[in-house]
C-alpha positions as CSV (number, residue, x, y, z in Angstrom):
1,M,131.5,90.1,92.4
2,A,130.4,88.9,95.8
3,K,126.8,88.1,96.4
4,Y,125.0,90.5,98.8
5,G,122.4,88.0,99.7
6,V,124.7,85.9,101.9
7,G,123.4,84.8,105.3
8,T,120.1,86.1,106.7
9,G,119.2,88.0,103.5
10,A,120.1,85.1,101.1
11,R,116.5,84.7,100.1
12,L,115.8,88.4,99.4
13,P,116.7,88.2,95.7
14,I,114.3,85.3,95.3
15,I,111.6,87.1,97.2
16,F,112.1,90.2,95.0
17,R,111.9,88.2,91.8
18,N,108.7,86.4,93.0
19,L,107.0,89.7,94.0
20,R,107.7,91.2,90.6
21,R,106.5,88.1,88.7
22,S,103.4,87.7,90.8
23,A,102.5,91.3,90.0
24,G,102.8,90.4,86.3
25,Y,105.8,92.6,85.5
26,T,108.8,91.7,83.3
27,Q,112.1,93.1,84.6
28,A,111.9,95.7,81.8
29,Q,108.4,96.7,82.7
30,F,109.1,97.0,86.4
31,A,112.3,98.9,85.8
32,A,110.5,101.4,83.5
33,Q,107.7,101.9,86.0
34,I,110.1,102.8,88.8
35,G,112.6,104.7,86.7
36,V,115.7,102.5,86.9
37,T,117.4,100.3,84.3
38,E,116.5,96.7,83.6
39,Y,120.1,95.9,84.4
40,M,119.6,97.2,88.0
41,I,116.6,95.0,88.5
42,R,118.5,92.0,87.1
43,V,121.5,92.4,89.3
44,V,119.4,92.9,92.4
45,E,117.3,89.8,91.6
46,Q,120.5,87.8,91.0
47,G,121.9,88.9,94.4
48,E,124.8,90.7,92.8
49,R,124.0,94.1,94.1
50,P,121.9,95.4,97.0
51,P,118.8,97.4,96.0
52,S,118.9,101.2,96.2
53,Q,116.4,102.7,98.6
54,A,114.1,103.6,95.6
55,V,114.2,100.0,94.3
56,L,113.6,98.6,97.8
57,N,110.6,100.9,98.2
58,A,109.2,99.7,94.9
59,Y,109.5,96.0,95.9
60,G,107.9,97.0,99.2
61,A,105.0,98.5,97.3
62,L,104.6,95.2,95.4
63,A,104.5,93.3,98.7
64,S,101.9,95.6,100.1
65,Q,99.7,95.2,97.0
66,A,100.2,91.4,97.2
67,Q,98.9,91.4,100.8
68,K,95.7,93.2,99.7
69,R,94.9,90.5,97.1
């Protein structure tokens, strides 16, 4: 499968993973909190699939929380 993070967005999977980790979540915990499968989080963070709008919003919420710290 082609990686979605090619070009400008190549760093997005890394940024997503770092946001989740800095918030203290495992992939399983984060997935359960936002109502998706752990598989979905894994493939997004590996750059194999673009995030759905719900997943993108959840990572955005983590980024917003990180800015407040």
